SEMAR-489909 format. One line per field, with one value per residue (C-alpha): x, y, z. Coordinates in nm, 3 decimals. Example, Ala and Ser with C-alpha at 12.3 -4.5 7.8 and 13.67 -1.06 7.14 Angstrom:
BEGIN
px	c(1.230_1.367) $
py	c(-0.450_-0.106) $
pz	c(0.780_0.714) $
***
This chain:
BEGIN
px	c(-20.680_-20.663_-20.966_-20.972_-21.123_-21.315_-21.038_-20.782_-20.988_-21.036_-20.655_-20.606_-20.841_-20.610_-20.289_-20.400_-20.546_-20.886_-21.044_-20.940_-20.963_-21.267_-21.454_-21.380_-21.499_-21.826_-21.897_-21.844_-22.062_-22.347_-22.316_-22.315_-22.006_-21.667_-21.763_-21.962_-21.919_-21.702_-21.994_-22.196_-21.898_-21.850_-22.210_-22.218_-21.905_-22.077_-22.400_-22.209_-22.035_-21.701_-21.598_-21.687_-21.723_-21.417_-21.213_-21.343_-21.242_-20.887_-20.849_-20.973_-20.710_-20.437_-20.351_-20.221_-20.139_-20.310_-20.593_-20.459_-20.303_-20.202_-20.513_-20.744_-20.890_-20.987_-21.355_-21.401_-21.218_-21.407_-21.211_-20.886_-20.699_-20.366_-20.174_-20.376_-20.652_-20.919_-21.062_-21.340_-21.186_-21.275_-21.057_-21.030_-20.972_-21.251_-21.493_-21.477_-21.540_-21.278_-21.134_-20.772_-20.601_-20.293_-20.027_-19.972_-19.644_-19.487_-19.506_-19.405_-19.076_-19.038_-18.878_-18.990_-19.356_-19.355_-19.212_-19.468_-19.748_-19.633_-19.552_-19.886_-20.087_-19.923_-19.993_-20.375_-20.381_-20.393_-20.728_-21.053_-21.361_-21.711_-21.643_-21.308_-21.269_-21.023_-20.710_-20.632_-20.320_-20.039_-19.839_-19.660_-19.742_-19.484_-19.338_-19.684_-19.780_-20.137_-20.346_-20.658_-20.966_-21.330_-21.548_-21.816_-22.142_-22.250_-22.086_-21.848_-21.990_-21.881_-22.098_-22.383_-22.380_-22.348_-22.660_-22.867_-22.746_-22.826_-22.875_-23.140_-22.991_-23.017_-22.869_-22.572_-22.514_-22.530_-22.283_-22.045_-22.092_-21.975_-21.673_-21.580_-21.617_-21.374_-21.139_-21.161_-21.070_-20.767_-20.667_-20.658_-20.397_-20.191_-20.309_-20.447_-20.606_-20.433_-20.656_-21.020_-21.254_-21.584_-21.429_-21.243_-21.567_-21.775_-22.144_-22.257_-22.599_-22.729_-22.614_-22.299_-22.013_-21.667_-21.329_-21.075_-20.715_-20.610_-20.268_-20.240_-20.196_-19.830_-19.899_-20.175_-19.980_-19.661_-19.599_-19.431_-19.541_-19.395_-19.591_-19.280_-19.221_-19.153_-19.404_-19.732_-20.011_-20.244_-20.219_-20.541_-20.395_-20.082_-20.292_-20.487_-20.183_-20.012_-20.327_-20.336_-19.964_-19.974_-19.721_-19.752_-19.889_-20.152_-20.426_-20.697_-20.651_-20.862_-21.140_-21.146_-21.196_-21.454_-21.647_-21.595_-21.750_-22.052_-22.082_-22.079_-22.350_-22.574_-22.505_-22.466_-22.123_-21.780_-21.706_-21.369_-21.380_-21.282_-20.988_-20.730_-20.461_-20.188_-20.104_-20.481_-20.524_-20.225_-20.355_-20.419_-20.712_-20.894_-20.943_-21.032_-21.298_-21.540_-21.903_-22.093_-22.314_-22.611_-22.547_-22.666_-22.968_-23.037_-23.303_-23.078_-23.129_-22.899_-22.733_-22.635_-22.473_-22.282_-22.133_-22.031_-21.880_-21.677_-21.549_-21.441_-21.304_-20.997_-20.832_-20.732_-20.758_-21.125_-21.194_-21.304_-20.981_-21.042_-21.305_-21.457_-21.579_-21.735_-21.911_-22.050_-22.183_-22.334_-22.504_-22.672_-22.759_-22.920_-23.115_-23.241_-23.353_-23.523_-23.698_-23.840_-23.591_-23.553_-23.491_-23.369_-23.033_-23.067_-23.190_-23.039_-22.708_-22.715_-22.795_-22.514_-22.267_-22.367_-22.339_-21.997_-21.876_-22.005_-21.840_-21.522_-21.523_-21.577_-21.302_-21.055_-21.128_-21.173_-20.891_-21.007_-20.946_-20.720_-20.346_-20.112_-19.764_-19.529_-19.199_-18.991_-18.618_-18.618_-18.661_-18.821_-19.075_-19.140_-19.230_-19.443_-19.646_-19.679_-19.808_-20.050_-20.195_-20.225_-20.401_-20.700_-20.709_-20.486_-20.253_-19.913_-19.625_-19.299_-19.017_-18.703_-18.621_-18.857_-18.739_-18.812_-19.150_-19.256_-19.133_-19.415_-19.649_-19.460_-19.714_-19.988_-19.811_-19.794_-20.160_-20.407_-20.621_-20.372_-20.426_-20.273_-20.044_-20.173_-20.477_-20.270_-19.897_-19.723_-19.400_-19.173_-18.955_-18.806_-18.584_-18.586_-18.521_-18.544_-18.576_-18.906_-19.029_-18.934_-19.109_-19.427_-19.436_-19.370_-19.667_-19.898_-19.823_-19.851_-20.167_-20.209_-20.164_-20.286_-20.621_-20.453_-20.433_-20.087_-19.957_-19.634_-19.485_-19.213_-19.006_-19.018_-18.695_-18.858_-19.125_-18.992_-19.082_-19.457_-19.430_-19.256_-19.498_-19.781_-20.058_-20.421_-20.741_-20.595_-20.233_-20.189_-19.934_-19.884_-19.602_-19.389_-19.433_-19.690_-20.009_-20.187_-20.526_-20.444_-20.303_-20.619_-20.856_-20.657_-20.665_-21.043_-21.102_-20.868_-21.004_-21.370_-21.395_-21.653_-21.503_-21.496_-21.379_-21.001) $
py	c(4.652_4.265_4.072_4.009_3.687_3.641_3.447_3.700_3.982_3.783_3.743_4.116_4.160_3.946_4.105_4.449_4.342_4.486_4.151_3.871_3.505_3.437_3.741_3.617_3.271_3.410_3.606_3.296_3.103_3.355_3.312_2.927_2.882_3.017_2.990_3.307_3.612_3.888_4.124_3.897_3.876_4.250_4.323_4.090_4.257_4.604_4.457_4.313_4.652_4.477_4.692_5.035_5.120_5.347_5.048_4.825_5.066_5.109_4.732_4.688_4.944_4.731_4.959_4.760_5.050_5.368_5.192_5.236_5.518_5.385_5.220_5.415_5.227_5.453_5.424_5.704_5.995_6.306_6.580_6.653_6.977_7.087_7.001_6.721_6.470_6.412_6.066_5.937_5.671_5.429_5.333_4.948_4.918_5.147_5.187_5.568_5.758_6.025_6.228_6.189_6.461_6.327_6.554_6.468_6.285_6.549_6.780_6.508_6.511_6.894_6.926_7.293_7.220_6.904_7.089_7.363_7.106_6.929_7.244_7.409_7.086_7.025_7.385_7.345_7.029_7.252_7.401_7.262_7.473_7.390_7.599_7.446_7.104_6.933_6.760_6.459_6.329_6.405_6.106_5.935_5.614_5.471_5.817_5.981_6.251_6.283_6.440_6.288_6.513_6.487_6.383_6.647_6.519_6.806_7.005_7.295_7.658_7.714_7.428_7.534_7.885_7.755_7.550_7.804_8.134_8.433_8.308_8.432_8.708_8.544_8.232_8.419_8.620_8.308_8.123_8.426_8.447_8.078_8.149_8.459_8.269_8.003_8.273_8.446_8.131_8.087_8.456_8.441_8.166_8.361_8.171_8.320_8.142_8.318_8.139_8.227_8.139_7.958_7.620_7.625_7.624_7.306_7.308_7.033_6.867_7.071_7.401_7.468_7.625_7.487_7.610_7.384_7.429_7.665_7.792_7.574_7.892_7.802_7.503_7.656_7.954_8.100_8.440_8.763_9.112_9.028_8.707_8.497_8.236_8.371_8.343_8.170_8.356_8.292_8.498_8.688_8.788_8.907_9.127_9.273_9.345_9.515_9.726_9.832_9.865_9.655_9.407_9.058_8.896_9.157_8.967_9.203_9.046_8.751_9.000_9.138_8.794_8.706_9.008_8.899_8.564_8.741_8.970_8.659_8.479_8.801_8.897_8.552_8.645_8.749_9.118_9.048_8.978_8.617_8.511_8.243_8.485_8.539_8.891_9.000_8.840_9.042_9.363_9.654_9.764_9.436_9.556_9.913_9.814_9.634_9.735_9.838_9.561_9.788_9.745_9.376_9.487_9.855_9.752_9.565_9.638_9.930_9.706_9.441_9.700_9.854_9.517_9.429_9.760_9.762_9.411_9.498_9.842_9.885_10.106_9.843_10.102_10.147_9.770_9.550_9.503_9.140_8.858_8.932_9.266_9.083_8.829_9.112_9.317_9.003_8.898_9.246_9.242_8.894_8.980_9.302_9.121_8.844_9.117_9.267_9.553_9.570_9.937_9.986_10.118_10.485_10.473_10.798_10.710_10.373_10.527_10.778_10.499_10.304_10.614_10.702_10.350_10.339_10.675_10.565_10.243_10.422_10.674_10.409_10.185_10.461_10.324_9.958_9.776_10.062_10.034_10.332_10.330_10.566_10.649_10.808_10.770_10.902_10.616_10.816_10.954_10.602_10.480_10.788_10.751_10.379_10.396_10.681_10.542_10.186_10.326_10.424_10.108_10.153_9.891_10.063_9.972_10.148_10.209_10.411_10.436_10.597_10.375_10.049_10.193_10.269_9.928_9.781_9.959_9.817_9.547_9.801_10.042_9.761_9.662_9.857_9.543_9.412_9.472_9.799_9.766_10.080_10.303_10.611_10.701_10.940_11.086_11.233_11.477_11.621_11.304_11.210_11.555_11.572_11.194_11.216_11.496_11.316_11.002_11.198_11.360_11.025_10.869_11.165_11.175_10.805_10.701_10.401_10.591_10.938_10.854_10.697_10.952_11.071_11.319_11.524_11.623_11.896_12.069_12.446_12.480_12.299_12.558_12.583_12.209_12.302_12.498_12.209_11.938_11.790_11.869_11.796_11.708_11.356_11.467_11.717_11.881_11.900_12.105_12.026_12.025_11.761_11.789_11.466_11.625_11.767_11.438_11.243_11.497_11.494_11.109_11.111_11.346_11.171_10.829_10.949_10.826_10.943_11.215_11.163_11.381_11.360) $
pz	c(0.119_0.118_0.236_0.610_0.733_1.050_1.216_1.113_1.260_1.581_1.603_1.570_1.860_2.073_1.942_2.031_2.369_2.287_2.380_2.612_2.495_2.718_2.581_2.225_2.310_2.450_2.132_1.913_2.164_2.112_1.741_1.771_1.553_1.465_1.091_1.058_0.824_0.925_0.922_1.158_1.393_1.401_1.453_1.755_1.900_1.877_2.016_2.325_2.351_2.335_2.044_1.887_1.511_1.540_1.676_1.394_1.132_1.269_1.299_0.934_0.827_0.994_1.293_1.588_1.823_1.942_2.130_2.489_2.678_3.022_3.161_2.924_2.621_2.332_2.231_1.978_1.817_1.948_1.767_1.586_1.565_1.427_1.736_1.913_1.890_2.159_2.234_2.448_2.661_2.941_3.231_3.212_3.587_3.711_3.420_3.448_3.109_3.042_2.756_2.655_2.460_2.266_2.119_1.753_1.686_1.471_1.767_2.009_1.830_1.867_2.210_2.252_2.174_2.390_2.679_2.656_2.628_2.946_3.146_3.070_3.124_3.458_3.562_3.477_3.672_3.990_3.874_4.016_3.938_3.801_3.499_3.408_3.268_3.507_3.394_3.617_3.462_3.225_3.105_2.818_2.631_2.379_2.321_2.287_2.543_2.659_2.922_3.090_3.135_3.224_2.930_2.900_2.756_2.517_2.249_2.208_2.208_1.845_1.719_1.951_1.809_1.458_1.496_1.702_1.552_1.786_2.136_2.378_2.586_2.915_2.775_2.621_2.941_3.158_2.942_2.954_3.336_3.357_3.147_3.351_3.677_3.558_3.434_3.771_3.965_3.730_3.749_4.132_4.087_3.837_3.528_3.207_2.920_2.612_2.365_2.446_2.159_2.114_2.024_2.366_2.567_2.626_2.703_2.924_2.863_3.149_2.986_3.202_3.024_3.088_2.973_2.807_2.682_2.944_2.858_2.554_2.335_2.382_2.142_1.931_1.798_1.928_1.753_1.839_1.718_1.380_1.359_1.439_1.708_2.054_2.342_2.450_2.281_1.994_1.668_1.763_2.101_1.928_1.702_1.988_2.190_1.893_1.844_2.214_2.287_2.597_2.712_2.561_2.881_2.974_3.160_3.030_2.678_2.809_2.895_2.539_2.389_2.653_2.530_2.161_2.255_2.411_2.107_1.886_2.078_2.078_1.708_1.560_1.420_1.545_1.615_1.445_1.069_1.036_0.832_0.818_0.680_0.940_0.829_0.842_1.179_1.306_1.143_1.392_1.170_1.249_1.603_1.513_1.264_1.504_1.434_1.743_1.892_1.825_1.450_1.500_1.710_1.787_2.038_2.280_2.640_2.769_3.035_2.779_2.543_2.830_2.930_2.574_2.514_2.828_2.780_2.436_2.504_2.292_2.554_2.820_3.093_3.016_2.991_3.273_3.470_3.578_3.531_3.883_3.750_3.454_3.679_3.893_3.589_3.427_3.762_3.780_3.406_3.424_3.741_3.573_3.267_3.460_3.659_3.345_3.303_2.923_2.895_2.535_2.469_2.379_2.017_1.923_2.066_1.903_1.561_1.612_1.704_1.386_1.163_1.309_1.262_0.897_0.832_0.997_0.804_0.474_0.559_0.662_0.363_0.096_-0.104_-0.093_-0.423_-0.553_-0.615_-0.590_-0.733_-0.551_-0.735_-0.457_-0.381_-0.038_0.213_0.495_0.247_0.111_0.464_0.543_0.223_0.249_0.613_0.541_0.227_0.360_0.671_0.444_0.244_-0.054_-0.172_-0.232_-0.465_-0.389_-0.656_-0.591_-0.964_-1.214_-1.503_-1.302_-1.200_-1.562_-1.665_-1.474_-1.727_-2.035_-2.119_-2.069_-2.308_-2.566_-2.518_-2.312_-2.278_-2.033_-1.658_-1.547_-1.245_-1.063_-1.059_-0.993_-0.987_-0.755_-0.890_-0.611_-0.797_-0.467_-0.461_-0.833_-0.984_-1.367_-1.396_-1.209_-1.432_-1.748_-1.626_-1.533_-1.882_-2.048_-1.851_-1.909_-2.282_-2.374_-2.543_-2.317_-1.983_-2.058_-1.893_-1.580_-1.293_-1.183_-0.929_-0.972_-0.628_-0.635_-0.380_-0.323_-0.520_-0.826_-0.901_-1.256_-1.315_-1.319_-1.643_-1.812_-1.679_-1.895_-1.646_-1.719_-1.537_-1.473_-1.418_-1.146_-0.930_-0.552_-0.386_-0.079_0.204_0.110_0.329_0.405_0.375_0.041_-0.093_0.026_-0.134_-0.460_-0.473_-0.396_-0.683_-0.932_-0.844_-0.813_-0.448_-0.213_-0.006_0.368_0.649_0.660) $
***
């Protein structure tokens, strides 16, 4: 960056319309001369509140645009996300402080994203409620699309929880009640949020919770059930609706994620394991593996546990059906706590829930970190084994050809110090015939793989295969029809896994 002189910097102020000539003259008048250092000049500009440090930094970088959106002059960058930036601004005509959210240029050039941004923003303009940050205007400036909102003095709920950890119960319940009240107002007007999360809630300096980004899930992540672009919902919503089998615009999905936010505030962490991996966020198991709230605190008041559980009920028919029901339950819960009703959630039931969850988690993840190779030519059997084995945590490699499957072990054959490609191999002879038997025997007899477990699966007509198979403690036989319980128990024994109820 070339050295900028005081006069050059002053000219940039005029070129960008950040200052008028009379204002510039008054600053130099305060300094007593135009021959001052750039640092002195900038300090005086900030002291007179003619300029902010953010504006100075941009000017020094040579930017000549991006300081105005309509009558709004940008003061500071407040936050930046994938799809938009948010600025604190001042209306140069009225002096009102506002926030302006600007769609990033690369999405401005995307006609579909731009239209969703404008359509959703204009829809939310109709909402006026104490627990929803209002949008006053949606406009365009030099091809950049922006919306004007209230500037909320405070911080977002994600940062608040990050700093404070577990919140006091009444605080968490009151924040959730505020959010539910805003949702209820929008629900009554046919509008859902579709991207409820802590970062989309602002807490004012007086502690009021206010929702932002209503409907902007259309911009923040458009995925269908396969994780591909289709309709307005976030990836997390897509995962939930896949897990529950509801239509893609089910209003009760907002209730579930409202419950997740309450859970997070009480437990200090999300009920859903957090990941940036798209596939994992879409996984049905992610929504089935939620620890009970009593795992975080078994002494929670009974009323609180009931509210959390009903909000996060995986069966949408058992969930709160609308935000008004949540507001009503939270109102009663808060009143009871403030009146001294802290009746603990049934300790025995809490312990039972935790034990059942841990048992279910161990069962569903019994194959975690284990790789199974399935050599099977029949496509339907491939799909069945893949789905069943993955459901309990195994990673599954499928091969239709025995030769190709064993080829994956070639490096391991040559040197057992190499990583082995699988912890156990299933040979499906019902479809492979003698090729499967020969491959099983080669695998069981090779020095490098004789200690790696393998299962030979034969049909009823292949009973004679058994006497020719090289069976041992590590290399066993199962007959068709293949029973899921028997396969699981065999794998648990071969891989020395803790047995759980199948």
